[in-house]
N, CA, C and O atoms as CSV, one atom per row, in Angstrom:
chain,resi,resn,atom,element,x,y,z
A,1,MET,N,N,38.572,16.306,-0.537
A,1,MET,CA,C,37.986,17.448,0.140
A,1,MET,C,C,36.726,17.847,-0.153
A,1,MET,O,O,35.893,18.097,0.719
A,2,LYS,N,N,36.468,17.945,-1.637
A,2,LYS,CA,C,35.226,18.473,-2.000
A,2,LYS,C,C,34.058,17.107,-1.945
A,2,LYS,O,O,32.837,17.151,-2.093
A,3,PHE,N,N,34.649,16.326,-1.769
A,3,PHE,CA,C,34.005,15.018,-1.540
A,3,PHE,C,C,32.965,14.934,-0.268
A,3,PHE,O,O,31.766,14.668,-0.182
A,4,LYS,N,N,33.959,15.275,0.653
A,4,LYS,CA,C,33.705,15.426,2.121
A,4,LYS,C,C,32.591,16.473,2.458
A,4,LYS,O,O,31.775,16.458,3.380
A,5,LYS,N,N,32.805,17.491,1.345
A,5,LYS,CA,C,31.910,18.944,2.034
A,5,LYS,C,C,30.490,18.421,1.446
A,5,LYS,O,O,29.500,18.563,2.164
A,6,ILE,N,N,30.345,17.793,0.105
A,6,ILE,CA,C,29.462,17.088,-0.353
A,6,ILE,C,C,28.715,15.954,0.571
A,6,ILE,O,O,27.484,15.974,0.579
A,7,GLU,N,N,29.239,15.205,1.161
A,7,GLU,CA,C,29.212,14.094,2.059
A,7,GLU,C,C,28.420,14.980,3.133
A,7,GLU,O,O,27.210,14.756,3.113
A,8,LEU,N,N,28.782,15.814,3.946
A,8,LEU,CA,C,28.514,16.567,5.126
A,8,LEU,C,C,27.134,17.358,4.702
A,8,LEU,O,O,26.316,17.552,5.601
A,9,ASN,N,N,26.801,17.882,3.202
A,9,ASN,CA,C,25.976,18.612,3.217
A,9,ASN,C,C,24.992,17.673,2.959
A,9,ASN,O,O,23.927,18.226,3.232
A,10,ILE,N,N,24.701,16.058,2.412
A,10,ILE,CA,C,24.116,15.786,2.323
A,10,ILE,C,C,23.334,14.903,3.193
A,10,ILE,O,O,22.244,14.379,2.962
A,11,LYS,N,N,24.223,14.813,4.435
A,11,LYS,CA,C,24.001,14.250,5.806
A,11,LYS,C,C,22.894,15.207,6.540
A,11,LYS,O,O,21.846,14.850,7.077
A,12,ALA,N,N,23.528,16.768,6.384
A,12,ALA,CA,C,22.946,17.630,7.307
A,12,ALA,C,C,21.522,17.720,6.703
A,12,ALA,O,O,20.576,18.035,7.426
A,13,ARG,N,N,21.350,17.436,5.335
A,13,ARG,CA,C,19.889,17.346,4.857
A,13,ARG,C,C,19.105,16.308,4.984
A,13,ARG,O,O,17.890,16.497,5.041
A,14,VAL,N,N,19.641,15.002,5.054
A,14,VAL,CA,C,18.998,13.996,5.382
A,14,VAL,C,C,18.350,13.566,6.867
A,14,VAL,O,O,17.297,12.956,7.050
A,15,ASN,N,N,19.380,14.113,7.967
A,15,ASN,CA,C,19.235,13.648,9.203
A,15,ASN,C,C,17.959,14.091,9.698
A,15,ASN,O,O,17.087,13.343,10.139
A,16,PRO,N,N,17.891,15.368,9.604
A,16,PRO,CA,C,16.584,15.780,9.949
A,16,PRO,C,C,15.144,15.394,9.290
A,16,PRO,O,O,14.056,15.791,9.709
A,17,ILE,N,N,15.322,14.691,8.374
A,17,ILE,CA,C,14.164,13.798,7.757
A,17,ILE,C,C,14.267,12.546,8.548
A,17,ILE,O,O,13.371,11.840,9.011
A,18,ARG,N,N,15.538,12.430,8.601
A,18,ARG,CA,C,15.583,10.547,9.097
A,18,ARG,C,C,14.953,10.874,10.799
A,18,ARG,O,O,13.826,10.418,10.993
A,19,THR,N,N,15.381,11.360,11.579
A,19,THR,CA,C,14.856,11.898,12.691
A,19,THR,C,C,13.299,12.184,12.927
A,19,THR,O,O,12.588,11.829,13.867
A,20,ARG,N,N,12.953,13.013,11.671
A,20,ARG,CA,C,11.420,13.010,12.058
A,20,ARG,C,C,10.654,11.426,11.532
A,20,ARG,O,O,9.691,10.847,12.037
A,21,ALA,N,N,11.353,11.102,10.550
A,21,ALA,CA,C,10.420,9.772,9.951
A,21,ALA,C,C,10.624,9.111,11.392
A,21,ALA,O,O,9.489,8.755,11.707
A,22,ILE,N,N,11.711,8.683,12.680
A,22,ILE,CA,C,11.809,7.663,13.388
A,22,ILE,C,C,10.832,8.161,14.435
A,22,ILE,O,O,10.200,7.398,15.165
A,23,SER,N,N,10.733,9.620,14.472
A,23,SER,CA,C,9.541,10.212,15.697
A,23,SER,C,C,8.433,9.777,15.327
A,23,SER,O,O,7.632,9.500,16.220
A,24,HIS,N,N,8.032,9.581,13.917
A,24,HIS,CA,C,6.538,9.198,13.614
A,24,HIS,C,C,6.564,7.471,14.280
A,24,HIS,O,O,5.741,6.999,15.065
A,25,ILE,N,N,7.644,6.845,13.745
A,25,ILE,CA,C,7.165,5.301,13.930
A,25,ILE,C,C,7.301,4.972,15.703
A,25,ILE,O,O,6.685,4.042,16.224
A,26,LYS,N,N,8.278,5.977,16.536
A,26,LYS,CA,C,8.537,5.763,17.756
A,26,LYS,C,C,7.349,6.483,18.729
A,26,LYS,O,O,7.562,6.750,19.912
A,27,SER,N,N,5.926,6.785,17.969
A,27,SER,CA,C,4.482,7.651,18.586
A,27,SER,C,C,4.246,6.702,19.727
A,27,SER,O,O,5.016,5.922,20.290
A,28,ASN,N,N,2.964,6.979,19.920
A,28,ASN,CA,C,2.107,5.844,20.836
A,28,ASN,C,C,1.236,5.109,20.003
A,28,ASN,O,O,0.793,4.010,20.338
A,29,TYR,N,N,1.018,5.559,19.133
A,29,TYR,CA,C,0.361,4.816,17.861
A,29,TYR,C,C,0.572,3.705,17.622
A,29,TYR,O,O,-0.087,2.680,17.796
A,30,PHE,N,N,1.686,3.935,17.137
A,30,PHE,CA,C,2.551,2.383,16.737
A,30,PHE,C,C,3.148,1.236,17.834
A,30,PHE,O,O,3.412,0.034,17.796
A,31,ARG,N,N,3.199,2.303,18.813
A,31,ARG,CA,C,3.590,1.561,20.219
A,31,ARG,C,C,2.275,0.638,20.775
A,31,ARG,O,O,2.432,-0.398,21.420
A,32,ASP,N,N,1.116,1.131,20.453
A,32,ASP,CA,C,0.020,0.281,20.714
A,32,ASP,C,C,-0.102,-0.863,20.621
A,32,ASP,O,O,0.358,-1.194,19.528
A,33,THR,N,N,-0.657,-2.120,21.427
A,33,THR,CA,C,-0.536,-3.521,20.876
A,33,THR,C,C,-1.341,-3.905,19.943
A,33,THR,O,O,-1.164,-4.691,19.012
A,34,ALA,N,N,-2.781,-2.928,20.447
A,34,ALA,CA,C,-4.148,-3.425,18.839
A,34,ALA,C,C,-3.589,-2.975,17.830
A,34,ALA,O,O,-3.617,-3.740,16.866
A,35,THR,N,N,-3.050,-1.947,17.672
A,35,THR,CA,C,-2.765,-1.223,16.398
A,35,THR,C,C,-1.435,-1.949,15.695
A,35,THR,O,O,-1.446,-2.119,14.476
A,36,GLN,N,N,-0.509,-2.291,16.341
A,36,GLN,CA,C,0.360,-3.412,15.877
A,36,GLN,C,C,-0.616,-5.076,15.277
A,36,GLN,O,O,-0.680,-5.618,14.173
A,37,LEU,N,N,-1.057,-5.324,16.248
A,37,LEU,CA,C,-2.179,-6.577,16.021
A,37,LEU,C,C,-3.027,-6.566,14.191
A,37,LEU,O,O,-3.271,-7.410,13.329
A,38,LEU,N,N,-3.216,-5.104,14.364
A,38,LEU,CA,C,-4.071,-4.677,13.013
A,38,LEU,C,C,-3.208,-4.619,11.870
A,38,LEU,O,O,-3.550,-4.970,10.741
A,39,LEU,N,N,-1.853,-4.076,12.251
A,39,LEU,CA,C,-1.147,-3.561,10.941
A,39,LEU,C,C,-0.528,-4.730,10.457
A,39,LEU,O,O,-0.400,-4.831,9.237
A,40,ILE,N,N,-0.020,-5.853,11.370
A,40,ILE,CA,C,0.817,-7.231,10.926
A,40,ILE,C,C,-0.175,-7.884,9.853
A,40,ILE,O,O,0.455,-8.405,8.932
A,41,PRO,N,N,-1.498,-7.985,9.741
A,41,PRO,CA,C,-2.307,-8.570,8.729
A,41,PRO,C,C,-2.301,-7.912,7.620
A,41,PRO,O,O,-2.181,-8.448,6.518
A,42,SER,N,N,-2.430,-6.686,7.817
A,42,SER,CA,C,-2.884,-5.779,6.777
A,42,SER,C,C,-1.330,-5.592,5.927
A,42,SER,O,O,-1.046,-6.033,4.813
A,43,ILE,N,N,-0.761,-5.063,6.545
A,43,ILE,CA,C,0.645,-5.298,6.061
A,43,ILE,C,C,1.447,-6.463,5.187
A,43,ILE,O,O,2.225,-6.259,4.255
A,44,SER,N,N,1.007,-7.854,5.798
A,44,SER,CA,C,1.223,-8.822,5.184
A,44,SER,C,C,0.323,-9.143,3.989
A,44,SER,O,O,0.721,-9.803,3.029
A,45,PHE,N,N,-0.917,-8.639,4.099
A,45,PHE,CA,C,-2.024,-9.042,2.864
A,45,PHE,C,C,-1.460,-8.440,1.652
A,45,PHE,O,O,-1.556,-8.928,0.526
A,46,MET,N,N,-0.661,-6.975,2.061
A,46,MET,CA,C,-0.380,-6.244,1.264
A,46,MET,C,C,0.612,-6.429,0.267
A,46,MET,O,O,0.636,-5.970,-0.875
A,47,VAL,N,N,1.756,-7.459,1.081
A,47,VAL,CA,C,2.968,-7.717,0.602
A,47,VAL,C,C,2.519,-8.788,-0.216
A,47,VAL,O,O,3.080,-8.792,-1.312
A,48,VAL,N,N,1.694,-9.696,-0.044
A,48,VAL,CA,C,1.314,-10.637,-0.524
A,48,VAL,C,C,0.167,-10.326,-1.990
A,48,VAL,O,O,0.005,-11.175,-2.867
A,49,ALA,N,N,-0.458,-9.098,-1.995
A,49,ALA,CA,C,-0.718,-8.571,-3.018
A,49,ALA,C,C,0.234,-8.277,-4.367
A,49,ALA,O,O,0.124,-8.562,-5.560
A,50,LEU,N,N,1.165,-7.603,-3.609
A,50,LEU,CA,C,1.783,-6.694,-4.562
A,50,LEU,C,C,2.584,-7.774,-5.125
A,50,LEU,O,O,2.963,-7.554,-6.275
A,51,VAL,N,N,2.936,-8.871,-4.618
A,51,VAL,CA,C,3.734,-10.233,-5.198
A,51,VAL,C,C,2.715,-11.011,-6.128
A,51,VAL,O,O,3.045,-11.481,-7.217
A,52,MET,N,N,1.751,-11.079,-5.721
A,52,MET,CA,C,0.598,-12.027,-6.578
A,52,MET,C,C,0.552,-10.909,-7.802
A,52,MET,O,O,0.504,-11.379,-8.939
A,53,ALA,N,N,0.562,-9.563,-7.669
A,53,ALA,CA,C,0.374,-8.689,-9.119
A,53,ALA,C,C,1.752,-8.849,-9.924
A,53,ALA,O,O,1.844,-8.851,-11.152
A,54,ILE,N,N,2.576,-8.955,-9.210
A,54,ILE,CA,C,3.772,-9.046,-10.383
A,54,ILE,C,C,3.541,-10.145,-10.888
A,54,ILE,O,O,3.530,-10.202,-12.118
A,55,TYR,N,N,3.267,-11.452,-10.044
A,55,TYR,CA,C,3.326,-12.693,-10.970
A,55,TYR,C,C,2.004,-12.684,-11.808
A,55,TYR,O,O,2.043,-13.324,-12.859
A,56,PHE,N,N,1.274,-12.283,-11.606
A,56,PHE,CA,C,-0.202,-12.088,-12.732
A,56,PHE,C,C,0.047,-11.467,-13.807
A,56,PHE,O,O,0.121,-12.009,-14.909
A,57,PHE,N,N,0.232,-10.023,-13.536
A,57,PHE,CA,C,0.500,-8.932,-14.433
A,57,PHE,C,C,1.805,-8.689,-14.995
A,57,PHE,O,O,2.664,-7.865,-14.682
A,58,ARG,N,N,1.769,-9.906,-16.220
A,58,ARG,CA,C,2.914,-9.757,-17.142
A,58,ARG,C,C,3.170,-8.601,-18.096
A,58,ARG,O,O,2.306,-7.766,-18.366
A,59,ILE,N,N,4.333,-8.597,-18.564
A,59,ILE,CA,C,4.350,-7.604,-19.894
A,59,ILE,C,C,3.902,-8.368,-21.110
A,59,ILE,O,O,4.200,-9.547,-21.297
A,60,SER,N,N,3.091,-7.561,-22.017
A,60,SER,CA,C,2.512,-8.527,-23.194
A,60,SER,C,C,2.583,-6.995,-24.199
A,60,SER,O,O,2.802,-5.846,-23.814
A,61,GLU,N,N,2.360,-7.416,-25.333
A,61,GLU,CA,C,2.539,-6.508,-26.382
A,61,GLU,C,C,0.957,-6.339,-26.574
A,61,GLU,O,O,0.655,-5.172,-26.828
A,62,TYR,N,N,-0.087,-7.197,-26.514
A,62,TYR,CA,C,-1.332,-7.407,-26.575
A,62,TYR,C,C,-2.308,-6.967,-25.760
A,62,TYR,O,O,-2.304,-7.525,-24.663
A,63,LEU,N,N,-3.145,-6.154,-25.926
A,63,LEU,CA,C,-4.137,-5.474,-24.810
A,63,LEU,C,C,-4.682,-6.516,-23.783
A,63,LEU,O,O,-4.976,-7.689,-24.016
A,64,VAL,N,N,-4.736,-6.013,-22.899
A,64,VAL,CA,C,-5.737,-7.079,-21.867
A,64,VAL,C,C,-6.877,-6.845,-21.127
A,64,VAL,O,O,-7.192,-5.657,-21.204
A,65,PRO,N,N,-7.418,-7.320,-20.628
A,65,PRO,CA,C,-8.983,-7.088,-19.995
A,65,PRO,C,C,-8.598,-5.881,-18.663
A,65,PRO,O,O,-7.633,-6.081,-17.925
A,66,LEU,N,N,-9.220,-5.030,-18.555
A,66,LEU,CA,C,-9.043,-4.385,-17.521
A,66,LEU,C,C,-10.340,-4.124,-16.453
A,66,LEU,O,O,-10.314,-3.840,-15.255
A,67,ARG,N,N,-11.448,-4.329,-17.347
A,67,ARG,CA,C,-12.590,-4.565,-16.134
A,67,ARG,C,C,-13.403,-5.672,-16.905
A,67,ARG,O,O,-13.463,-5.864,-18.119
A,68,TYR,N,N,-13.981,-6.313,-15.927
A,68,TYR,CA,C,-14.741,-7.605,-16.397
A,68,TYR,C,C,-16.097,-7.368,-15.383
A,68,TYR,O,O,-16.241,-6.772,-14.315
A,69,ASN,N,N,-17.037,-8.160,-16.289
A,69,ASN,CA,C,-18.451,-7.736,-15.760
A,69,ASN,C,C,-19.031,-9.479,-15.679
A,69,ASN,O,O,-19.043,-10.264,-16.626
A,70,THR,N,N,-19.351,-9.677,-14.668
A,70,THR,CA,C,-19.935,-10.988,-14.760
A,70,THR,C,C,-21.341,-11.551,-15.995
A,70,THR,O,O,-21.574,-12.725,-16.282
A,71,PHE,N,N,-22.045,-10.395,-16.505
A,71,PHE,CA,C,-22.673,-10.429,-16.942
A,71,PHE,C,C,-22.566,-10.295,-18.268
A,71,PHE,O,O,-23.325,-10.883,-19.039
A,72,LEU,N,N,-21.824,-9.682,-18.569
A,72,LEU,CA,C,-21.268,-9.146,-20.308
A,72,LEU,C,C,-19.721,-9.348,-20.533
A,72,LEU,O,O,-19.178,-9.067,-21.602
A,73,GLY,N,N,-18.892,-9.984,-19.173
A,73,GLY,CA,C,-17.892,-10.622,-19.815
A,73,GLY,C,C,-16.722,-9.381,-19.591
A,73,GLY,O,O,-16.705,-8.594,-18.645
A,74,VAL,N,N,-15.910,-9.424,-20.544
A,74,VAL,CA,C,-14.924,-7.979,-20.755
A,74,VAL,C,C,-15.185,-6.910,-20.827
A,74,VAL,O,O,-15.628,-6.820,-21.972
A,75,ILE,N,N,-15.256,-5.487,-20.170
A,75,ILE,CA,C,-15.965,-4.444,-20.563
A,75,ILE,C,C,-14.795,-3.819,-21.302
A,75,ILE,O,O,-15.156,-3.612,-22.461
A,76,SER,N,N,-13.666,-3.471,-21.124
A,76,SER,CA,C,-12.439,-2.646,-21.527
A,76,SER,C,C,-11.271,-3.730,-21.577
A,76,SER,O,O,-11.041,-4.814,-21.043
A,77,LEU,N,N,-10.738,-2.999,-22.367
A,77,LEU,CA,C,-9.192,-3.286,-22.868
A,77,LEU,C,C,-8.260,-2.426,-22.749
A,77,LEU,O,O,-8.492,-1.298,-23.185
A,78,GLY,N,N,-7.002,-2.697,-22.155
A,78,GLY,CA,C,-5.607,-1.730,-22.267
A,78,GLY,C,C,-4.762,-2.161,-22.122
A,78,GLY,O,O,-4.702,-3.387,-22.027
A,79,HIS,N,N,-3.398,-1.173,-22.008
A,79,HIS,CA,C,-1.966,-1.765,-21.598
A,79,HIS,C,C,-2.138,-2.571,-20.652
A,79,HIS,O,O,-3.224,-2.630,-20.076
A,80,TRP,N,N,-0.843,-3.534,-20.232
A,80,TRP,CA,C,-0.561,-4.573,-19.243
A,80,TRP,C,C,-0.475,-3.221,-18.135
A,80,TRP,O,O,-1.381,-3.026,-17.324
A,81,TYR,N,N,0.522,-2.488,-18.210
A,81,TYR,CA,C,0.921,-1.322,-17.136
A,81,TYR,C,C,-0.204,-0.614,-16.069
A,81,TYR,O,O,-0.036,-0.039,-14.994
A,82,GLU,N,N,-1.422,-0.918,-16.854
A,82,GLU,CA,C,-2.615,-0.188,-16.310
A,82,GLU,C,C,-3.179,-1.030,-15.321
A,82,GLU,O,O,-3.733,-0.662,-14.285
A,83,LEU,N,N,-2.966,-2.381,-15.784
A,83,LEU,CA,C,-3.107,-3.345,-14.647
A,83,LEU,C,C,-2.781,-3.141,-12.979
A,83,LEU,O,O,-3.377,-3.654,-12.031
A,84,TYR,N,N,-1.579,-2.171,-12.967
A,84,TYR,CA,C,-1.030,-1.683,-11.735
A,84,TYR,C,C,-1.768,-0.614,-11.207
A,84,TYR,O,O,-1.261,-0.306,-10.128
A,85,GLN,N,N,-2.546,-0.045,-11.421
A,85,GLN,CA,C,-3.255,1.009,-10.936
A,85,GLN,C,C,-3.725,0.437,-9.415
A,85,GLN,O,O,-3.506,0.870,-8.284
A,86,LEU,N,N,-4.431,-0.669,-9.882
A,86,LEU,CA,C,-4.849,-1.190,-8.433
A,86,LEU,C,C,-3.988,-1.409,-7.171
A,86,LEU,O,O,-4.264,-0.909,-6.081
A,87,PRO,N,N,-3.172,-2.015,-7.354
A,87,PRO,CA,C,-1.916,-1.933,-6.446
A,87,PRO,C,C,-1.740,-0.935,-5.716
A,87,PRO,O,O,-1.671,-0.846,-4.490
A,88,ILE,N,N,-1.651,0.002,-6.710
A,88,ILE,CA,C,-1.101,1.231,-6.146
A,88,ILE,C,C,-1.798,2.468,-5.901
A,88,ILE,O,O,-1.329,3.602,-5.805
A,89,PHE,N,N,-3.132,2.029,-5.806
A,89,PHE,CA,C,-4.101,2.693,-5.523
A,89,PHE,C,C,-4.244,2.468,-3.803
A,89,PHE,O,O,-4.437,3.342,-2.958
A,90,LEU,N,N,-4.071,0.919,-3.596
A,90,LEU,CA,C,-4.092,-0.071,-2.354
A,90,LEU,C,C,-3.131,0.643,-1.643
A,90,LEU,O,O,-3.541,1.279,-0.672
A,91,THR,N,N,-1.772,0.686,-1.948
A,91,THR,CA,C,-1.035,1.556,-1.212
A,91,THR,C,C,-1.099,2.953,-0.918
A,91,THR,O,O,-0.724,3.399,0.166
A,92,ILE,N,N,-1.614,3.749,-1.950
A,92,ILE,CA,C,-1.809,4.833,-1.488
A,92,ILE,C,C,-2.702,5.079,-0.594
A,92,ILE,O,O,-2.489,5.979,0.218
A,93,CYS,N,N,-4.149,4.170,-0.543
A,93,CYS,CA,C,-5.499,4.326,0.835
A,93,CYS,C,C,-4.569,3.440,1.890
A,93,CYS,O,O,-4.917,3.654,3.051
A,94,PHE,N,N,-3.549,2.565,1.778
A,94,PHE,CA,C,-3.324,2.251,3.216
A,94,PHE,C,C,-2.074,3.341,3.827
A,94,PHE,O,O,-2.193,3.425,5.050
A,95,ILE,N,N,-1.153,4.016,3.402
A,95,ILE,CA,C,-0.739,4.920,3.673
A,95,ILE,C,C,-1.764,6.074,3.928
A,95,ILE,O,O,-1.599,6.347,5.116
A,96,VAL,N,N,-2.425,6.628,3.587
A,96,VAL,CA,C,-3.439,7.736,3.854
A,96,VAL,C,C,-4.435,7.233,5.402
A,96,VAL,O,O,-4.767,8.020,6.288
A,97,ASN,N,N,-4.713,5.903,5.373
A,97,ASN,CA,C,-5.278,5.502,6.421
A,97,ASN,C,C,-4.371,5.134,7.542
A,97,ASN,O,O,-4.919,4.722,8.565
A,98,ILE,N,N,-3.213,5.205,7.518
A,98,ILE,CA,C,-2.556,4.762,8.794
A,98,ILE,C,C,-1.906,6.462,9.148
A,98,ILE,O,O,-1.660,6.728,10.324
A,99,LEU,N,N,-1.713,7.322,8.274
A,99,LEU,CA,C,-1.629,8.585,8.676
A,99,LEU,C,C,-3.010,9.242,8.980
A,99,LEU,O,O,-2.731,10.381,9.354
A,100,LEU,N,N,-4.035,9.122,8.997
A,100,LEU,CA,C,-5.139,9.574,9.523
A,100,LEU,C,C,-5.486,8.923,11.075
A,100,LEU,O,O,-5.574,9.502,12.157
A,101,ALA,N,N,-5.641,7.517,10.732
A,101,ALA,CA,C,-5.541,7.145,12.123
A,101,ALA,C,C,-4.541,7.165,13.346
A,101,ALA,O,O,-4.797,6.765,14.482
A,102,LYS,N,N,-3.101,7.822,12.800
A,102,LYS,CA,C,-2.211,8.260,13.825
A,102,LYS,C,C,-2.585,9.916,14.035
A,102,LYS,O,O,-2.005,10.333,15.037
A,103,VAL,N,N,-3.192,10.702,13.530
A,103,VAL,CA,C,-3.762,11.797,13.805
A,103,VAL,C,C,-4.859,11.612,14.766
A,103,VAL,O,O,-4.819,12.306,15.782
A,104,ILE,N,N,-5.919,10.715,14.596
A,104,ILE,CA,C,-7.178,10.504,15.254
A,104,ILE,C,C,-6.623,9.842,16.534
A,104,ILE,O,O,-7.265,10.149,17.539
A,105,TYR,N,N,-5.737,9.130,16.705
A,105,TYR,CA,C,-5.382,8.342,17.625
A,105,TYR,C,C,-5.525,9.099,19.152
A,105,TYR,O,O,-6.048,8.462,20.066
A,106,GLU,N,N,-5.172,10.100,19.315
A,106,GLU,CA,C,-4.889,10.920,20.559
A,106,GLU,C,C,-6.091,11.361,20.938
A,106,GLU,O,O,-6.210,11.385,22.163
A,107,ARG,N,N,-7.057,11.729,20.317
A,107,ARG,CA,C,-8.422,12.019,20.609
A,107,ARG,C,C,-9.373,10.975,20.587
A,107,ARG,O,O,-10.399,11.250,21.208
A,108,ASP,N,N,-9.328,9.414,19.849
A,108,ASP,CA,C,-10.354,8.590,19.862
A,108,ASP,C,C,-9.582,7.452,19.439
A,108,ASP,O,O,-9.117,7.436,18.299
A,109,LYS,N,N,-9.362,6.323,20.386
A,109,LYS,CA,C,-8.286,5.214,20.425
A,109,LYS,C,C,-9.399,4.735,19.155
A,109,LYS,O,O,-8.995,4.808,17.995
A,110,PHE,N,N,-10.795,4.249,19.433
A,110,PHE,CA,C,-11.841,3.223,18.811
A,110,PHE,C,C,-11.699,3.686,17.123
A,110,PHE,O,O,-11.453,2.899,16.209
A,111,LEU,N,N,-11.867,4.806,17.017
A,111,LEU,CA,C,-12.147,5.053,15.827
A,111,LEU,C,C,-10.460,4.956,14.869
A,111,LEU,O,O,-10.339,4.663,13.680
A,112,ALA,N,N,-9.526,5.247,15.686
A,112,ALA,CA,C,-8.212,4.880,15.042
A,112,ALA,C,C,-8.019,3.636,14.733
A,112,ALA,O,O,-7.465,3.385,13.663
A,113,TYR,N,N,-8.447,2.548,15.630
A,113,TYR,CA,C,-8.599,1.161,15.372
A,113,TYR,C,C,-9.363,1.090,14.096
A,113,TYR,O,O,-8.768,0.807,13.056
A,114,ILE,N,N,-10.832,1.365,14.108
A,114,ILE,CA,C,-11.332,0.885,12.791
A,114,ILE,C,C,-10.825,1.328,11.660
A,114,ILE,O,O,-10.859,0.563,10.696
A,115,ILE,N,N,-10.283,2.557,11.520
A,115,ILE,CA,C,-9.401,3.048,10.335
A,115,ILE,C,C,-8.293,2.154,10.457
A,115,ILE,O,O,-7.945,2.369,9.296
A,116,THR,N,N,-7.550,1.444,10.806
A,116,THR,CA,C,-6.654,0.935,10.866
A,116,THR,C,C,-7.258,-0.755,10.412
A,116,THR,O,O,-6.591,-1.398,9.602
A,117,ALA,N,N,-8.158,-1.178,10.829
A,117,ALA,CA,C,-8.877,-2.487,10.573
A,117,ALA,C,C,-9.071,-2.353,9.437
A,117,ALA,O,O,-8.653,-3.278,8.740
A,118,SER,N,N,-9.782,-1.170,8.706
A,118,SER,CA,C,-10.343,-1.023,7.231
A,118,SER,C,C,-9.058,-1.363,6.319
A,118,SER,O,O,-9.293,-1.677,5.153
A,119,ASN,N,N,-7.932,-1.333,6.684
A,119,ASN,CA,C,-6.763,-1.586,5.602
A,119,ASN,C,C,-6.990,-3.200,5.606
A,119,ASN,O,O,-6.804,-3.773,4.533
A,120,ILE,N,N,-7.343,-3.897,6.626
A,120,ILE,CA,C,-7.278,-5.229,6.231
A,120,ILE,C,C,-8.207,-5.639,5.330
A,120,ILE,O,O,-7.894,-6.577,4.596
A,121,PHE,N,N,-9.405,-5.085,5.209
A,121,PHE,CA,C,-10.672,-5.162,4.322
A,121,PHE,C,C,-10.233,-4.770,2.889
A,121,PHE,O,O,-10.424,-5.447,1.879
A,122,LEU,N,N,-9.629,-3.596,2.960
A,122,LEU,CA,C,-8.622,-3.062,1.901
A,122,LEU,C,C,-7.976,-3.962,1.183
A,122,LEU,O,O,-8.302,-4.160,0.013
A,123,THR,N,N,-7.114,-4.542,1.688
A,123,THR,CA,C,-5.951,-5.558,1.296
A,123,THR,C,C,-6.683,-6.746,0.801
A,123,THR,O,O,-6.168,-7.282,-0.180
A,124,LEU,N,N,-7.752,-7.266,1.255
A,124,LEU,CA,C,-8.274,-8.554,1.037
A,124,LEU,C,C,-9.218,-8.447,-0.142
A,124,LEU,O,O,-9.303,-9.430,-0.879
A,125,VAL,N,N,-9.877,-7.460,-0.383
A,125,VAL,CA,C,-10.526,-7.091,-1.483
A,125,VAL,C,C,-9.585,-7.073,-2.823
A,125,VAL,O,O,-9.640,-7.766,-3.839
A,126,THR,N,N,-8.671,-5.979,-2.424
A,126,THR,CA,C,-7.710,-6.007,-3.621
A,126,THR,C,C,-6.840,-7.280,-3.978
A,126,THR,O,O,-6.357,-7.451,-5.097
A,127,LEU,N,N,-6.690,-8.143,-2.936
A,127,LEU,CA,C,-5.699,-9.438,-3.232
A,127,LEU,C,C,-6.625,-10.455,-4.168
A,127,LEU,O,O,-6.126,-11.057,-5.119
A,128,VAL,N,N,-8.215,-10.600,-3.750
A,128,VAL,CA,C,-8.947,-11.445,-4.730
A,128,VAL,C,C,-9.184,-11.008,-5.999
A,128,VAL,O,O,-9.211,-11.790,-6.949
A,129,THR,N,N,-9.409,-9.484,-6.141
A,129,THR,CA,C,-9.184,-8.828,-7.536
A,129,THR,C,C,-8.112,-9.388,-8.050
A,129,THR,O,O,-8.319,-9.948,-9.126
A,130,ILE,N,N,-6.925,-9.431,-7.605
A,130,ILE,CA,C,-5.670,-9.704,-8.099
A,130,ILE,C,C,-6.032,-10.815,-8.868
A,130,ILE,O,O,-5.962,-10.807,-10.097
A,131,ILE,N,N,-6.428,-11.802,-8.185
A,131,ILE,CA,C,-5.994,-13.016,-8.495
A,131,ILE,C,C,-7.114,-13.426,-9.137
A,131,ILE,O,O,-7.213,-14.527,-9.678
A,132,ASN,N,N,-8.004,-12.562,-9.107
A,132,ASN,CA,C,-9.312,-13.302,-10.202
A,132,ASN,C,C,-8.875,-12.505,-11.533
A,132,ASN,O,O,-9.408,-13.031,-12.510
A,133,PHE,N,N,-8.122,-11.470,-11.855
A,133,PHE,CA,C,-8.097,-10.949,-13.374
A,133,PHE,C,C,-7.041,-11.524,-13.501
A,133,PHE,O,O,-7.065,-11.886,-14.677
A,134,GLY,N,N,-5.927,-11.922,-12.981
A,134,GLY,CA,C,-4.947,-12.880,-13.157
A,134,GLY,C,C,-5.653,-14.409,-13.646
A,134,GLY,O,O,-4.971,-15.098,-14.406
A,135,ARG,N,N,-6.825,-14.858,-13.270
A,135,ARG,CA,C,-7.018,-16.302,-14.059
A,135,ARG,C,C,-7.501,-15.605,-15.305
A,135,ARG,O,O,-7.318,-16.279,-16.318
A,136,ILE,N,N,-8.150,-14.268,-15.524
A,136,ILE,CA,C,-8.903,-14.013,-16.771
A,136,ILE,C,C,-7.649,-13.994,-17.389
A,136,ILE,O,O,-7.618,-15.091,-17.946
A,137,ILE,N,N,-6.646,-13.452,-17.622
A,137,ILE,CA,C,-5.488,-12.938,-18.319
A,137,ILE,C,C,-4.683,-14.288,-18.831
A,137,ILE,O,O,-4.214,-14.432,-19.960
A,138,SER,N,N,-4.618,-15.368,-17.614
A,138,SER,CA,C,-3.766,-16.402,-17.926
A,138,SER,C,C,-4.242,-17.432,-18.869
A,138,SER,O,O,-3.511,-18.374,-19.176
């Protein structure tokens, strides 16, 4: 009996959040074909970048290079988990760009497309950086 009350209480708190999230996904911005065509490669590149980061950045007890300069070589060293700042920053930028483009979409579709397309550039630059750092570390 008490578990049923807890379950109903949890459902009462979760359902409004779920309906709000579904309403965002069903908005005009996400229904637009051009937006979908821009989001598919950027999401796929972001997933590839996260997988490559997990593959290249392994747990280690010694310090790893965090910054690299072509003229000077390794500039700074740090712990292995500091390498994940780049994929985390990419994910935050991706989400902020999508939310910003969704807000701007109703006023100016072209600007929303540009903001959405910038995610492709961000993910490609991050992917190249992760691969290059992975080569240095390995």
